[in-house]
LUMSEKOL-557543 format. One record per residue (C-alpha): y negated, z, x negated; residue number from 0. Coordinates in steps of 0.001 Angstrom, whole numbers, always signed. Example, Ala and Ser with C-alpha at 12.3 -4.5 7.8 and 13.67 -1.06 7.14 Angstrom:
<Y: +4500 Z: +7800 X: -12300 nr: 0>
<Y: +1060 Z: +7140 X: -13670 nr: 1>
END
This chain:
<Y: +12394 Z: -20518 X: +1760 nr: 0>
<Y: +14881 Z: -20646 X: +4667 nr: 1>
<Y: +15008 Z: -18491 X: +7813 nr: 2>
<Y: +17833 Z: -17684 X: +9752 nr: 3>
<Y: +16749 Z: -17398 X: +13341 nr: 4>
<Y: +17826 Z: -16771 X: +17297 nr: 5>
<Y: +16135 Z: -17776 X: +20168 nr: 6>
<Y: +15957 Z: -15228 X: +22703 nr: 7>
<Y: +13687 Z: -15204 X: +26077 nr: 8>
<Y: +11696 Z: -18714 X: +24801 nr: 9>
<Y: +10842 Z: -16756 X: +21549 nr: 10>
<Y: +12032 Z: -16079 X: +17973 nr: 11>
<Y: +13530 Z: -13385 X: +16596 nr: 12>
<Y: +13845 Z: -13877 X: +12847 nr: 13>
<Y: +17250 Z: -12494 X: +11034 nr: 14>
<Y: +17239 Z: -13340 X: +7367 nr: 15>
<Y: +15272 Z: -14976 X: +5033 nr: 16>
<Y: +16419 Z: -16733 X: +1834 nr: 17>
<Y: +14455 Z: -17555 X: -842 nr: 18>
<Y: +13414 Z: -17564 X: -4416 nr: 19>
<Y: +9490 Z: -15772 X: -4055 nr: 20>
<Y: +9133 Z: -11926 X: -3761 nr: 21>
<Y: +6340 Z: -13063 X: -1275 nr: 22>
<Y: +7447 Z: -13403 X: +1752 nr: 23>
<Y: +5139 Z: -15719 X: +4423 nr: 24>
<Y: +6882 Z: -15948 X: +7667 nr: 25>
<Y: +5188 Z: -18853 X: +9933 nr: 26>
<Y: +4078 Z: -18359 X: +13851 nr: 27>
<Y: +6196 Z: -20888 X: +15288 nr: 28>
<Y: +9682 Z: -22133 X: +14380 nr: 29>
<Y: +11190 Z: -25124 X: +16371 nr: 30>
<Y: +8133 Z: -25181 X: +18996 nr: 31>
<Y: +8546 Z: -21180 X: +20171 nr: 32>
<Y: +6604 Z: -18283 X: +18767 nr: 33>
<Y: +7610 Z: -15736 X: +16008 nr: 34>
<Y: +7808 Z: -12700 X: +18367 nr: 35>
<Y: +10376 Z: -9995 X: +16546 nr: 36>
<Y: +12253 Z: -9726 X: +13221 nr: 37>
<Y: +15591 Z: -7869 X: +13864 nr: 38>
<Y: +16665 Z: -4827 X: +12795 nr: 39>
<Y: +17991 Z: -4277 X: +8704 nr: 40>
<Y: +16060 Z: -7894 X: +8149 nr: 41>
<Y: +15056 Z: -7124 X: +4965 nr: 42>
<Y: +17552 Z: -4329 X: +4166 nr: 43>
<Y: +20311 Z: -4678 X: +1705 nr: 44>
<Y: +21881 Z: -1963 X: +3813 nr: 45>
<Y: +22996 Z: -4110 X: +6918 nr: 46>
<Y: +26518 Z: -3364 X: +7716 nr: 47>
<Y: +26992 Z: -7084 X: +9142 nr: 48>
<Y: +25891 Z: -10316 X: +9162 nr: 49>
<Y: +24897 Z: -12634 X: +12493 nr: 50>
<Y: +26975 Z: -15319 X: +12262 nr: 51>
<Y: +25453 Z: -16917 X: +15802 nr: 52>
<Y: +22142 Z: -17772 X: +13884 nr: 53>
<Y: +19790 Z: -21320 X: +13619 nr: 54>
<Y: +18328 Z: -22393 X: +10243 nr: 55>
<Y: +14599 Z: -23427 X: +9594 nr: 56>
<Y: +13559 Z: -24270 X: +5896 nr: 57>
<Y: +9693 Z: -23798 X: +4927 nr: 58>
<Y: +8168 Z: -26152 X: +3152 nr: 59>
<Y: +9945 Z: -27000 X: -348 nr: 60>
<Y: +12504 Z: -24889 X: +550 nr: 61>
<Y: +15717 Z: -26714 X: +488 nr: 62>
<Y: +19015 Z: -25171 X: +1402 nr: 63>
<Y: +20118 Z: -26030 X: -2202 nr: 64>
<Y: +16599 Z: -24197 X: -3900 nr: 65>
<Y: +17877 Z: -23097 X: -7462 nr: 66>
<Y: +18040 Z: -19455 X: -7736 nr: 67>
<Y: +17680 Z: -18833 X: -3888 nr: 68>
<Y: +18894 Z: -15449 X: -2939 nr: 69>
<Y: +18680 Z: -13205 X: +23 nr: 70>
<Y: +15504 Z: -11630 X: +56 nr: 71>
<Y: +16315 Z: -7963 X: +732 nr: 72>
<Y: +16214 Z: -4790 X: -696 nr: 73>
<Y: +14270 Z: -5531 X: -4227 nr: 74>
<Y: +13873 Z: -8344 X: -3975 nr: 75>
<Y: +10979 Z: -8122 X: -1411 nr: 76>
<Y: +7365 Z: -7333 X: -2980 nr: 77>
<Y: +5072 Z: -8610 X: -606 nr: 78>
<Y: +5269 Z: -9561 X: +3211 nr: 79>
<Y: +2977 Z: -11222 X: +5229 nr: 80>
<Y: +3451 Z: -11274 X: +9152 nr: 81>
<Y: +2487 Z: -13868 X: +11068 nr: 82>
<Y: -331 Z: -13439 X: +14202 nr: 83>
<Y: +2076 Z: -13330 X: +16850 nr: 84>
<Y: +4278 Z: -11151 X: +16060 nr: 85>
<Y: +5091 Z: -8048 X: +18358 nr: 86>
<Y: +8247 Z: -6021 X: +17470 nr: 87>
<Y: +9800 Z: -5325 X: +14141 nr: 88>
<Y: +12987 Z: -3790 X: +14635 nr: 89>
<Y: +14909 Z: -240 X: +13090 nr: 90>
<Y: +15358 Z: +131 X: +9452 nr: 91>
<Y: +13888 Z: -3668 X: +8931 nr: 92>
<Y: +12178 Z: -2671 X: +5450 nr: 93>
<Y: +14883 Z: +128 X: +4175 nr: 94>
<Y: +15535 Z: +514 X: +743 nr: 95>
<Y: +12615 Z: -1858 X: +114 nr: 96>
<Y: +12116 Z: +204 X: -3129 nr: 97>
<Y: +9413 Z: -2503 X: -4512 nr: 98>
<Y: +7382 Z: -3681 X: -1674 nr: 99>
<Y: +4133 Z: -3069 X: -2398 nr: 100>
<Y: +2179 Z: -4747 X: +40 nr: 101>
<Y: +2639 Z: -5605 X: +3925 nr: 102>
<Y: +267 Z: -7836 X: +5647 nr: 103>
<Y: +150 Z: -8334 X: +9587 nr: 104>
<Y: -2548 Z: -8254 X: +13136 nr: 105>
<Y: -2960 Z: -6018 X: +15851 nr: 106>
<Y: -445 Z: -8402 X: +18015 nr: 107>
<Y: +2081 Z: -6360 X: +16473 nr: 108>
<Y: +2518 Z: -3209 X: +18472 nr: 109>
<Y: +6405 Z: -1807 X: +18454 nr: 110>
<Y: +7585 Z: -612 X: +14853 nr: 111>
<Y: +11077 Z: +219 X: +15012 nr: 112>
<Y: +12600 Z: +4042 X: +13562 nr: 113>
<Y: +12937 Z: +4152 X: +10178 nr: 114>
<Y: +11433 Z: +936 X: +9742 nr: 115>
<Y: +10144 Z: +2311 X: +5929 nr: 116>
<Y: +12486 Z: +4603 X: +5015 nr: 117>
<Y: +12491 Z: +3792 X: +1005 nr: 118>
<Y: +9700 Z: +2361 X: +608 nr: 119>
<Y: +8320 Z: +4311 X: -2140 nr: 120>
<Y: +6000 Z: +1698 X: -3453 nr: 121>
<Y: +4516 Z: +564 X: -387 nr: 122>
<Y: +568 Z: +830 X: -1469 nr: 123>
<Y: -1631 Z: -1933 X: +527 nr: 124>
<Y: -1534 Z: -2242 X: +4350 nr: 125>
<Y: -3826 Z: -5648 X: +5313 nr: 126>
<Y: -4677 Z: -5376 X: +9167 nr: 127>
<Y: -6638 Z: -7898 X: +11036 nr: 128>
<Y: -8135 Z: -6730 X: +13859 nr: 129>
<Y: -8535 Z: -9689 X: +16599 nr: 130>
<Y: -8480 Z: -8042 X: +19982 nr: 131>
<Y: -10114 Z: -4622 X: +19478 nr: 132>
<Y: -9610 Z: -1646 X: +17229 nr: 133>
<Y: -6022 Z: -758 X: +18600 nr: 134>
<Y: -3327 Z: -1347 X: +16024 nr: 135>
<Y: +221 Z: +398 X: +14871 nr: 136>
<Y: -1220 Z: +1701 X: +11492 nr: 137>
<Y: -679 Z: +5130 X: +12452 nr: 138>
<Y: +2643 Z: +4809 X: +13008 nr: 139>
<Y: +3217 Z: +3117 X: +9951 nr: 140>
<Y: +1502 Z: +6055 X: +7621 nr: 141>
<Y: +3317 Z: +8486 X: +9403 nr: 142>
<Y: +6547 Z: +7115 X: +7990 nr: 143>
<Y: +4971 Z: +6908 X: +4433 nr: 144>
<Y: +4053 Z: +9801 X: +2419 nr: 145>
<Y: +2726 Z: +8376 X: -569 nr: 146>
<Y: -1425 Z: +6998 X: -1153 nr: 147>
<Y: -1750 Z: +4016 X: +1180 nr: 148>
<Y: -5037 Z: +1893 X: +1152 nr: 149>
<Y: -5887 Z: +268 X: +4380 nr: 150>
<Y: -8054 Z: -2212 X: +4675 nr: 151>
<Y: -9078 Z: -3604 X: +8369 nr: 152>
<Y: -10306 Z: -7127 X: +8778 nr: 153>
<Y: -12497 Z: -6389 X: +11880 nr: 154>
<Y: -14460 Z: -9709 X: +13292 nr: 155>
<Y: -18188 Z: -8309 X: +11983 nr: 156>
<Y: -17289 Z: -6204 X: +9128 nr: 157>
<Y: -14086 Z: -5523 X: +6748 nr: 158>
<Y: -13542 Z: -1721 X: +6395 nr: 159>
<Y: -11649 Z: -482 X: +3491 nr: 160>
<Y: -10094 Z: +3108 X: +3734 nr: 161>
<Y: -7851 Z: +5130 X: +1675 nr: 162>
<Y: -5309 Z: +7415 X: +2842 nr: 163>
<Y: -4265 Z: +9853 X: +139 nr: 164>
<Y: -676 Z: +11106 X: -1134 nr: 165>
<Y: +1359 Z: +14300 X: +812 nr: 166>
<Y: +4529 Z: +15931 X: +418 nr: 167>
<Y: +6030 Z: +19257 X: +1301 nr: 168>
<Y: +7608 Z: +21514 X: -817 nr: 169>
<Y: +10045 Z: +24497 X: +356 nr: 170>
<Y: +8643 Z: +27379 X: -1422 nr: 171>
<Y: +11399 Z: +30865 X: -1132 nr: 172>
<Y: +9766 Z: +34529 X: -1109 nr: 173>
<Y: +12820 Z: +36321 X: -2522 nr: 174>
<Y: +11897 Z: +39790 X: -1930 nr: 175>
<Y: +11690 Z: +38908 X: +1685 nr: 176>
<Y: +13986 Z: +36374 X: +1921 nr: 177>
<Y: +11550 Z: +34148 X: +3803 nr: 178>
<Y: +11730 Z: +29905 X: +3099 nr: 179>
<Y: +8436 Z: +28383 X: +3934 nr: 180>
<Y: +7253 Z: +25121 X: +3764 nr: 181>
<Y: +3972 Z: +24984 X: +1557 nr: 182>
<Y: +1738 Z: +21084 X: +2028 nr: 183>
<Y: +299 Z: +19434 X: -885 nr: 184>
<Y: -2561 Z: +16808 X: -739 nr: 185>
<Y: -4478 Z: +16012 X: +2195 nr: 186>
<Y: -2582 Z: +12796 X: +3091 nr: 187>
<Y: -1101 Z: +14650 X: +6636 nr: 188>
<Y: -4487 Z: +15197 X: +7676 nr: 189>
<Y: -5786 Z: +12117 X: +7169 nr: 190>
<Y: -3058 Z: +10174 X: +9200 nr: 191>
<Y: -4146 Z: +12044 X: +11992 nr: 192>
<Y: -7700 Z: +10548 X: +12410 nr: 193>
<Y: -5889 Z: +8451 X: +15097 nr: 194>
<Y: -7165 Z: +8385 X: +18460 nr: 195>
<Y: -4955 Z: +6553 X: +21151 nr: 196>
<Y: -4175 Z: +4320 X: +18089 nr: 197>
<Y: -7741 Z: +3694 X: +16954 nr: 198>
<Y: -9289 Z: +4809 X: +13619 nr: 199>
<Y: -11631 Z: +7897 X: +14122 nr: 200>
<Y: -13690 Z: +7069 X: +11359 nr: 201>
<Y: -16107 Z: +10055 X: +12012 nr: 202>
<Y: -12882 Z: +12289 X: +12012 nr: 203>
<Y: -11971 Z: +10668 X: +8704 nr: 204>
<Y: -15256 Z: +11387 X: +7087 nr: 205>
<Y: -15515 Z: +15185 X: +8143 nr: 206>
<Y: -12187 Z: +15668 X: +5523 nr: 207>
<Y: -13913 Z: +14880 X: +2550 nr: 208>
<Y: -14640 Z: +18748 X: +2020 nr: 209>
<Y: -10968 Z: +18995 X: +2135 nr: 210>
<Y: -10175 Z: +16143 X: +104 nr: 211>
<Y: -12670 Z: +17318 X: -2756 nr: 212>
<Y: -10789 Z: +20713 X: -2863 nr: 213>
<Y: -7177 Z: +19225 X: -3027 nr: 214>
<Y: -7446 Z: +15407 X: -4086 nr: 215>
<Y: -7503 Z: +13945 X: -7628 nr: 216>
<Y: -10548 Z: +12430 X: -8992 nr: 217>
<Y: -9363 Z: +9036 X: -8937 nr: 218>
<Y: -8328 Z: +8929 X: -5407 nr: 219>
<Y: -12104 Z: +10906 X: -4278 nr: 220>
<Y: -13464 Z: +8180 X: -6242 nr: 221>
<Y: -12229 Z: +4945 X: -4604 nr: 222>
<Y: -12363 Z: +6802 X: -796 nr: 223>
<Y: -15842 Z: +7689 X: -1318 nr: 224>
<Y: -16906 Z: +4190 X: -3071 nr: 225>
<Y: -14832 Z: +2174 X: +108 nr: 226>
<Y: -16574 Z: +4423 X: +2501 nr: 227>
<Y: -19873 Z: +3218 X: +826 nr: 228>
<Y: -19300 Z: -134 X: -53 nr: 229>
<Y: -17881 Z: -747 X: +3590 nr: 230>
<Y: -19906 Z: +2031 X: +5567 nr: 231>
<Y: -18575 Z: +614 X: +9090 nr: 232>
<Y: -19409 Z: +3621 X: +11673 nr: 233>
<Y: -20393 Z: +5682 X: +9012 nr: 234>
<Y: -23131 Z: +8502 X: +9877 nr: 235>
<Y: -26470 Z: +9438 X: +7921 nr: 236>
<Y: -24989 Z: +12341 X: +7076 nr: 237>
<Y: -21597 Z: +11884 X: +6011 nr: 238>
<Y: -23385 Z: +8925 X: +4019 nr: 239>
<Y: -25618 Z: +11680 X: +2333 nr: 240>
<Y: -22428 Z: +13950 X: +1412 nr: 241>
<Y: -21061 Z: +10691 X: -330 nr: 242>
<Y: -23710 Z: +9721 X: -2389 nr: 243>
<Y: -24486 Z: +13734 X: -2864 nr: 244>
<Y: -20983 Z: +13797 X: -4552 nr: 245>
<Y: -21476 Z: +10659 X: -6913 nr: 246>
<Y: -24711 Z: +11797 X: -8142 nr: 247>
<Y: -23110 Z: +15208 X: -8798 nr: 248>
<Y: -20040 Z: +14075 X: -10491 nr: 249>
<Y: -21074 Z: +11262 X: -12663 nr: 250>
<Y: -19305 Z: +12888 X: -15726 nr: 251>
<Y: -16241 Z: +12559 X: -14242 nr: 252>
<Y: -16617 Z: +9339 X: -11917 nr: 253>
<Y: -18119 Z: +6652 X: -14816 nr: 254>
<Y: -15706 Z: +6927 X: -17486 nr: 255>
<Y: -12854 Z: +6463 X: -14462 nr: 256>
<Y: -15360 Z: +3109 X: -13453 nr: 257>
<Y: -15563 Z: +2070 X: -17365 nr: 258>
<Y: -12203 Z: +1773 X: -17953 nr: 259>
<Y: -11436 Z: +471 X: -14636 nr: 260>
<Y: -14294 Z: -2216 X: -15322 nr: 261>
<Y: -15543 Z: -1638 X: -12248 nr: 262>
<Y: -19097 Z: -3587 X: -12844 nr: 263>
<Y: -19205 Z: -3854 X: -8841 nr: 264>
<Y: -18996 Z: +156 X: -8113 nr: 265>
<Y: -21332 Z: +897 X: -11299 nr: 266>
<Y: -23894 Z: -1406 X: -9801 nr: 267>
<Y: -23818 Z: +322 X: -6076 nr: 268>
<Y: -24815 Z: +3698 X: -8374 nr: 269>
<Y: -27635 Z: +1794 X: -8997 nr: 270>
<Y: -28650 Z: +230 X: -5675 nr: 271>
<Y: -28123 Z: +3611 X: -3769 nr: 272>
<Y: -30704 Z: +5074 X: -6727 nr: 273>
<Y: -27606 Z: +7772 X: -7580 nr: 274>
<Y: -28103 Z: +7718 X: -11326 nr: 275>
<Y: -29597 Z: +10765 X: -13258 nr: 276>
<Y: -31011 Z: +10138 X: -17262 nr: 277>
<Y: -28005 Z: +12527 X: -18356 nr: 278>
<Y: -25388 Z: +10334 X: -16263 nr: 279>
<Y: -26853 Z: +7234 X: -17293 nr: 280>
<Y: -26630 Z: +7653 X: -21466 nr: 281>
<Y: -23417 Z: +9470 X: -20857 nr: 282>
<Y: -21571 Z: +6381 X: -19483 nr: 283>
<Y: -23345 Z: +4277 X: -21581 nr: 284>
<Y: -21950 Z: +6112 X: -24426 nr: 285>
<Y: -18510 Z: +5883 X: -22945 nr: 286>
<Y: -18732 Z: +1994 X: -22386 nr: 287>
<Y: -19596 Z: +1869 X: -26431 nr: 288>
<Y: -16903 Z: +3700 X: -27425 nr: 289>
<Y: -14448 Z: +1538 X: -24915 nr: 290>
<Y: -16322 Z: -1360 X: -26489 nr: 291>
<Y: -17266 Z: -2939 X: -22366 nr: 292>
<Y: -19805 Z: -5181 X: -23614 nr: 293>
<Y: -20740 Z: -6677 X: -20092 nr: 294>
<Y: -20495 Z: -2887 X: -18555 nr: 295>
<Y: -22519 Z: -1870 X: -21857 nr: 296>
<Y: -25334 Z: -4723 X: -21510 nr: 297>
<Y: -25724 Z: -3635 X: -17829 nr: 298>
<Y: -25838 Z: -311 X: -18662 nr: 299>
<Y: -28738 Z: -665 X: -21286 nr: 300>
<Y: -30839 Z: -2927 X: -18882 nr: 301>
<Y: -30336 Z: -271 X: -16031 nr: 302>
<Y: -31793 Z: +2375 X: -18777 nr: 303>
<Y: -34737 Z: +200 X: -19430 nr: 304>
<Y: -35495 Z: +68 X: -15861 nr: 305>
<Y: -34899 Z: +3451 X: -14629 nr: 306>
<Y: -35517 Z: +5546 X: -17677 nr: 307>
<Y: -38066 Z: +3727 X: -19764 nr: 308>
<Y: -38788 Z: +5150 X: -23666 nr: 309>
<Y: -41844 Z: +6928 X: -23378 nr: 310>
<Y: -44723 Z: +6136 X: -25843 nr: 311>
<Y: -45738 Z: +8416 X: -28274 nr: 312>
<Y: -49209 Z: +9151 X: -28659 nr: 313>
<Y: -50846 Z: +7888 X: -31855 nr: 314>
<Y: -53867 Z: +10071 X: -33153 nr: 315>
<Y: -56187 Z: +8637 X: -35702 nr: 316>
<Y: -57521 Z: +10988 X: -38585 nr: 317>
END
């Protein structure tokens, strides 16, 4: 990969990137200077003019005449990993990156340009490295996106994985009254408010679950619940019981999804937390058998023998 850059105030501003791989991994230093900023429209095809006064940097194996090398912008970008030295990204940096799916960065990034994620409808995963505390720019990023976003916070002591559901607005007209009002769908907007001073408020996040239960799809609820149970940072006993109760009472909806996804890890978590019912386990075994999921079926049969052993029939001698 090759990078066009400029030097500003003893630091690097990245202007454009060229290469053959839709995964963009940016360096922490160029020419001995830390990479602090990425310019406006850096990964967008919508940029009207190109800077001519730039320097060229080549990463290992990224020659100028590398076969198939192209401007990494727009639909050519799928994953971007930003360096820990980065502090700012410019306006409309990912404008029109319709295939961008994953973005990884650290809490050093504090400034997000306006419209940075305009048109990024497929962005699904944020990986955030918290090295200096709990503050990050996640709230600002989520505020620009309507779709479901899965966020992983890598903390020094404990990783946290959260689901932020989708949300969208619909203009609905009350024709007799000639009134146009906005109707909100999904709990995504509510979950996006679970920040205080740019820090994640986990208690507020967990308190929203009854609302999610009423409005969001089952697959979203399943992922949300198992991520909180699997990565229970600041999870209170009260909310832990609420999540466990949801699993116990909805096994018939949850386990077919887990079997189809071949999520042995989550099925094991049901066992570890003692959430199986005999009926729920039996129906899950049937699903696994029908889907021919041999590994999962073997696990479930062992659980059945362990948790609900067959009762021996009494024999009467005449």
